C-alpha positions in Angstrom: 34.5 89.8 116.7 32.2 90.0 119.8 32.5 92.6 122.5 31.0 91.6 125.8 27.7 93.3 126.8 27.6 95.5 129.8 25.0 97.3 131.9 25.5 101.0 131.7 24.7 103.3 134.6 22.4 106.2 133.9 24.9 108.6 135.3 28.7 109.0 134.9 30.9 107.4 137.5 34.1 109.6 137.7 37.0 108.8 139.9 37.0 110.2 143.4 40.0 112.1 144.7 40.7 109.4 147.3 41.1 106.8 144.5 43.7 108.8 142.5 47.1 107.1 142.4 50.3 108.9 141.3 51.6 107.7 138.0 48.3 106.1 137.0 46.5 106.9 133.8 43.1 108.5 133.7 40.8 109.8 131.0 39.2 113.3 130.8 35.9 113.0 129.0 34.2 116.3 128.0 31.6 117.1 125.5 31.5 120.0 123.0 27.7 120.1 122.9 24.8 120.2 125.4 23.3 117.0 123.9 26.6 115.2 124.8 27.0 113.8 121.3 30.5 115.1 120.5 33.0 113.8 123.0 36.6 115.0 123.6 38.8 112.4 125.3 42.2 113.2 126.7 44.6 110.7 128.3 46.2 112.1 131.5 48.6 110.9 134.2 47.9 111.8 137.8 51.0 113.4 139.2 50.0 114.4 142.7 48.2 116.9 144.9 49.1 120.2 146.4 52.3 120.6 144.4 52.5 124.3 144.8 53.1 126.3 148.0 49.7 127.2 149.5 47.8 124.6 147.6 44.9 123.0 149.5 42.9 120.2 148.0 44.3 120.7 144.5 45.1 117.8 142.2 47.5 117.8 139.2 47.5 115.9 135.9 50.0 115.8 133.1 49.5 115.0 129.4 50.5 111.5 128.5 52.9 112.4 125.8 55.2 114.6 127.9 55.0 112.2 130.8 56.2 109.3 128.6 59.0 111.5 127.5 60.1 111.9 131.1 59.3 115.6 131.5 58.6 116.2 135.2 56.5 118.9 136.9 59.6 120.6 138.3 61.8 120.1 135.2 59.2 121.6 132.8 60.4 124.5 130.7 59.2 126.7 127.9 61.2 124.5 125.5 59.1 121.4 126.0 55.4 121.1 125.2 54.3 119.5 128.5 50.8 120.4 129.7 49.9 120.3 133.4 46.4 120.6 134.6 45.5 121.5 138.1 42.2 121.8 139.8 40.1 121.2 142.8 39.9 117.7 144.1 36.2 118.3 144.4 35.7 118.9 140.7 36.7 115.6 139.1 33.3 114.9 137.4 35.1 114.5 134.0 38.0 112.3 135.1 37.5 108.5 134.7 39.3 105.2 134.8 39.5 103.5 131.4 36.4 101.3 132.0 34.3 104.1 133.3 35.4 106.4 130.4 34.4 103.6 128.1 30.9 103.5 129.7 30.6 107.3 129.1 31.5 106.8 125.5 29.1 103.9 125.1 26.3 106.1 126.5 27.3 108.7 123.9 27.1 106.1 121.2 23.6 105.2 122.3 22.5 108.8 122.4 23.9 109.3 118.9 21.7 106.4 117.7 18.7 108.0 119.6 18.5 105.0 122.0 17.1 106.1 125.4 19.7 105.8 128.1 
């Protein structure tokens, strides 16, 4: 099996707040360590912005599992395990489209093999 080669950027290319589309899937990529060798990847669905009264410039994501089960932001209760994440639209440095998340993970793979990125 061959996987196409690709040129990796030296820096991550997260999604911008203007690119976010409600109902679309994004990937949060974070690292446990400073060397960025141990990634944590979470699949999220963008559900909108400024969902609470008084919100300004806040974006919201939901975990993929509860979203697929049809749990909505307003219908969430203690009985279901839905997770909603809200944060500033200016702090999306860890949110990526699939292809850009893959680039981050490929960069991690190179670092793990001590290849200069």
